[in-house]
C-alpha positions in Angstrom: 57.0 122.6 82.1 60.3 120.8 82.9 63.5 121.0 81.0 62.7 117.8 79.0 59.4 119.2 77.9 61.1 122.4 76.6 63.5 120.3 74.6 61.1 117.6 73.5 60.6 118.7 69.9 62.7 120.1 67.1 62.7 120.8 63.4 66.3 119.6 63.1 67.8 116.4 64.6 70.7 117.3 67.0 72.4 114.0 66.1 72.2 113.5 62.4 71.1 117.0 61.3 68.0 115.8 59.5 65.6 118.7 58.9 61.8 118.4 58.7 59.0 120.7 57.8 57.3 120.1 61.2 58.7 119.5 64.6 59.3 116.0 65.9 60.1 114.2 69.1 61.9 111.3 67.5 64.1 111.7 64.4 62.5 110.0 61.3 66.0 109.3 60.0 68.1 108.0 62.9 65.5 107.4 65.5 67.1 109.4 68.3 64.7 110.9 70.9 65.5 114.6 70.8 64.9 115.4 74.5 67.1 112.4 75.8 69.9 113.2 73.3 70.0 116.9 74.4 69.9 116.1 78.1 72.8 113.6 77.7 74.8 116.1 75.6 74.3 118.7 78.4 75.3 116.2 81.1 78.5 115.2 79.1 79.5 118.9 78.7 79.1 119.5 82.4 81.1 116.4 83.3 83.8 117.4 80.9 83.9 120.9 82.4 84.2 119.5 85.9 87.0 117.1 84.9 88.9 119.9 83.2 88.5 122.1 86.3 89.9 119.2 88.5 92.8 118.7 86.1 93.6 122.4 85.8 93.5 122.7 89.6 96.2 120.0 90.0 98.3 121.4 87.2 98.1 124.9 88.5 99.2 123.7 91.9 102.3 122.1 90.4 103.0 125.1 88.2 103.0 127.4 91.2 105.0 125.1 93.6 108.6 125.8 94.4 109.0 122.8 96.6 107.0 119.7 97.4 107.0 116.9 100.0 106.4 113.3 99.0 105.1 110.9 101.6 105.0 107.2 101.1 101.9 105.5 102.5 102.3 102.0 104.0 99.4 99.6 104.8 99.4 97.7 108.1 99.4 94.4 106.2 102.7 95.2 104.6 104.2 96.6 107.8 103.3 93.4 109.8 104.0 90.8 107.2 106.8 92.4 105.1 104.9 91.4 102.0 105.5 94.0 99.2 102.3 95.7 98.1 101.6 98.4 95.5 103.4 101.6 96.4 101.2 104.7 97.3 102.3 108.2 97.9 100.8 111.6 98.9 102.3 114.8 97.5 101.8 117.9 99.6 103.0 121.5 99.7 105.0 123.0 102.5 101.8 123.8 104.3 100.8 120.0 104.1 98.0 120.8 101.6 97.4 117.7 99.5 98.3 118.2 95.8 98.5 114.7 94.3 97.8 111.1 95.0 100.2 108.6 93.5 99.3 104.9 93.0 101.2 102.0 91.5 99.2 100.0 89.0 98.6 96.3 89.4 96.2 93.8 90.8 96.8 90.8 88.6 98.6 87.6 89.6 101.5 88.5 87.3 102.2 91.9 89.0 101.9 90.3 92.4 104.5 87.7 91.5 106.7 90.4 90.0 106.6 92.4 93.2 107.3 89.3 95.2 110.4 88.2 93.3 111.8 91.4 91.8 110.9 93.7 94.7 112.5 97.2 94.1 113.8 96.1 90.6 110.3 95.5 89.3 108.9 97.4 86.4 105.9 99.6 87.2 103.3 102.0 86.0 102.2 104.8 88.4 99.4 107.3 88.0 99.3 110.8 89.6 95.9 112.1 90.4 94.5 115.3 91.7 92.8 115.1 95.1 89.5 115.1 93.2 90.6 112.0 91.3 91.4 113.5 87.9 94.3 111.7 86.2 97.3 114.0 85.5 100.5 112.1 84.8 101.7 108.6 84.2 105.1 107.2 85.2 106.3 104.0 83.4 109.4 102.1 84.4 110.7 99.2 82.3 112.8 96.4 83.9 116.5 97.3 84.0 119.2 95.8 86.2 121.4 98.8 86.4 120.7 101.5 83.7 117.3 102.3 85.2 114.8 104.5 83.3 111.5 106.2 83.9 109.2 107.7 81.2 107.0 110.5 82.3 103.9 111.4 80.3 100.5 113.0 80.6 97.7 110.8 81.6 96.7 110.5 77.9 100.1 109.2 77.0 101.7 112.4 75.6 105.4 112.2 76.5 106.9 114.8 78.7 110.4 113.4 79.4 112.6 110.7 80.8 115.0 109.9 83.6 118.0 107.6 82.8 120.7 106.4 85.1 124.3 106.8 83.8 127.3 104.6 84.6 129.4 106.0 87.3 131.8 104.5 89.9 130.9 105.3 93.5 128.4 108.0 92.3 124.7 108.1 91.6 124.1 110.1 88.4 121.0 110.4 86.3 120.2 112.4 83.2 116.9 114.3 83.1 115.7 114.4 79.4 113.0 116.4 77.8 110.4 114.9 75.4 112.9 115.2 72.5 115.7 113.3 74.4 117.8 116.4 75.2 119.4 116.5 78.6 118.0 119.4 80.6 119.3 118.5 84.1 121.6 116.1 85.8 120.8 114.4 89.1 124.0 113.9 91.2 124.2 111.9 94.4 127.3 112.9 96.4 129.2 110.0 97.9 129.2 111.5 101.4 125.5 112.6 101.3 123.7 109.3 100.5 120.2 110.9 101.1 120.7 113.8 98.7 120.4 114.2 95.0 121.4 117.6 93.6 119.6 118.9 90.5 122.4 120.4 88.4 123.0 122.1 85.1 126.7 122.1 84.4 128.5 122.8 87.7 125.6 124.7 89.2 123.2 123.2 91.7 119.7 124.5 90.9 117.6 122.4 93.1 117.6 119.3 95.3 115.9 116.0 96.1 116.3 114.9 99.6 115.2 111.8 101.6 113.8 113.1 104.9 114.0 111.1 108.1 110.5 109.7 108.8 110.8 109.1 112.5 112.4 106.2 114.5 109.4 103.8 114.6 108.7 104.3 110.9 112.3 103.8 109.8 112.7 100.8 112.1 109.7 98.8 111.0 109.0 99.8 107.4 110.7 101.0 104.3 108.3 104.0 103.9 110.1 107.1 102.8 109.5 110.8 102.8 111.2 113.0 100.3 111.4 116.7 99.7 112.1 118.3 96.3 113.1 121.9 95.6 112.6 122.9 91.9 115.0 125.0 89.9 113.7 128.6 89.4 111.8 129.4 86.2 111.2 125.8 84.9 108.0 124.9 83.1 105.3 122.5 84.1 106.6 119.6 82.0 110.1 119.9 83.6 108.6 119.9 87.0 106.5 116.8 86.2 109.7 114.9 85.1 111.7 116.0 88.1 108.8 114.9 90.4 108.8 111.5 88.6 112.5 111.2 89.4 111.6 111.1 93.1 109.7 107.8 92.7 112.5 106.2 90.6 115.1 107.2 93.2 112.9 105.8 96.0 112.7 102.4 94.3 116.3 102.1 93.4 118.1 103.5 96.5 115.6 103.4 99.4 112.9 100.9 98.7 114.4 97.9 100.5 114.8 98.6 104.2 118.4 98.0 105.3 119.6 98.0 101.7 120.3 101.6 100.9 122.8 102.1 98.0 
């Protein structure tokens, strides 16, 4: 007999818990077919287990990483026409093993118009996925003209922290906040090193975000950017996720428009 035959009858309904004196295939109370209900329940458990494994794999990779490389991916349509499309990135380790895929949300007419007119100032929502497609983190940027912000959360919306730009003359300074709004790091862009942001706590540099040269052809014809991030030692998964999110905000604000680095 197959699995469905083995599960075809029961004395107790697996859905509504109705109990009978003799076995039944279809519950007299709620009408559920026992075998189909049990097969679906088993399939759902297996799917949930696979999804959890995919998520844990991506989270474990981030937890273990000391440094990451972020590569922006440009489509030929955007390269040839200059028309702004949704940003996409690939996050890899120093061996070039893929760890995350990052995609900007949006396909509606409104988001298209927003990208066209606001360009790098546009609000956005981005999603970070494991290579197997499991959603891990969400990045949300509201519209700001100068005091730019980015909220970092789990894929289910649970907040992890925030990046906020601070006012500074001739400097680029951001506060890195935890989920409670407490500053845990400062991002400092030195005047004479426009492609570098130091991750600082007080006066100590603990890590770094650096825009890496992408190659002459890529830099000449596109605004695609590559970044490297070195994490401070001993920080937890949530702090790494927030610092990783900072890379994408920095890219939009300071490097998104080719020829308009600031």
